[in-house]
C-alpha positions as CSV (number, residue, x, y, z in Angstrom):
1,M,3.8,-20.9,22.6
2,A,1.7,-18.0,21.5
3,D,2.8,-18.6,18.5
4,K,0.7,-21.8,18.2
5,K,-2.1,-19.8,19.9
6,K,-2.9,-18.2,17.3
7,G,-3.4,-20.6,14.8
8,E,-5.3,-22.5,16.5
9,L,-7.5,-19.9,16.7
10,T,-7.0,-19.1,12.5
11,E,-7.6,-22.6,12.5
12,E,-10.7,-23.1,14.3
13,K,-12.2,-20.3,12.0
14,R,-11.2,-22.1,9.1
15,E,-12.8,-25.0,9.7
16,E,-16.2,-23.1,11.4
17,G,-16.1,-20.9,8.1
18,L,-16.8,-17.8,9.9
19,E,-13.9,-16.6,8.3
20,A,-15.1,-12.5,6.8
21,G,-16.5,-12.6,3.8
22,K,-17.3,-16.8,3.4
23,T,-20.6,-17.2,1.3
24,I,-22.9,-19.9,1.8
25,E,-22.1,-21.8,-0.9
26,E,-18.2,-21.7,0.2
27,T,-19.7,-23.0,3.7
28,F,-21.4,-25.5,2.1
29,E,-17.7,-27.3,0.2
30,R,-16.1,-26.7,3.5
31,L,-19.2,-28.1,5.5
32,E,-18.4,-31.6,2.9
33,E,-15.4,-31.6,3.2
34,L,-16.0,-32.2,7.3
35,L,-17.8,-34.8,5.5
36,N,-15.7,-36.6,4.1
37,K,-12.5,-36.3,6.8
38,M,-14.5,-38.1,8.8
39,E,-16.0,-40.6,6.8
40,D,-13.0,-41.7,5.4
41,G,-12.7,-42.9,9.1
42,N,-8.9,-42.4,9.7
43,C,-9.7,-39.7,11.7
44,S,-9.7,-39.5,15.9
45,L,-13.0,-39.9,18.3
46,E,-11.6,-36.8,18.8
47,E,-10.6,-35.1,15.7
48,S,-14.7,-36.7,14.5
49,F,-16.0,-34.6,17.6
50,R,-14.3,-31.0,16.2
51,Y,-15.3,-32.0,13.1
52,Y,-18.8,-32.0,13.7
53,E,-19.2,-29.3,15.9
54,A,-17.3,-26.9,13.9
55,G,-20.1,-28.3,11.1
56,I,-22.8,-27.4,13.6
57,K,-21.3,-23.9,13.9
58,M,-21.7,-23.8,9.7
59,I,-24.5,-24.6,10.1
60,R,-25.7,-21.7,12.4
61,S,-23.9,-19.7,10.5
62,C,-25.7,-20.0,6.8
63,Y,-28.8,-20.3,8.6
64,E,-27.9,-17.0,10.0
65,K,-27.3,-16.0,6.0
66,I,-30.2,-16.9,5.0
67,D,-32.4,-14.8,7.9
68,E,-30.5,-12.3,6.5
69,V,-31.8,-12.2,2.9
70,E,-35.1,-13.3,3.8
71,K,-35.6,-10.4,6.1
72,K,-34.5,-7.9,3.3
73,L,-36.5,-10.0,1.1
74,I,-39.5,-8.9,3.6
75,V,-38.4,-5.5,3.5
76,L,-38.0,-5.0,-0.3
77,N,-41.8,-6.3,-0.8
78,E,-42.9,-4.6,1.6
79,E,-42.1,-1.0,-0.1
80,D,-42.9,-3.0,-3.4
81,M,-46.4,-3.2,-2.1
82,E,-46.5,0.5,-0.8
83,Q,-46.3,1.5,-5.0
């Protein structure tokens, strides 16, 4: 049973696009895969909800990564202006 739990957590993380080293582009690709699964109509309501929830988490992850990059750009621009 512990193995199943461990496997579920791995699958859950994969669906969320939160694995270490995931780029924004890779996360968007995964989001598109989830959207296609939901649009094909072959998944249950529970699966659709799980995909939706994972998609929201992926979008949040992308926002956080973009925010980090924006902050770095601000710092670089400020340093450039000081010179």
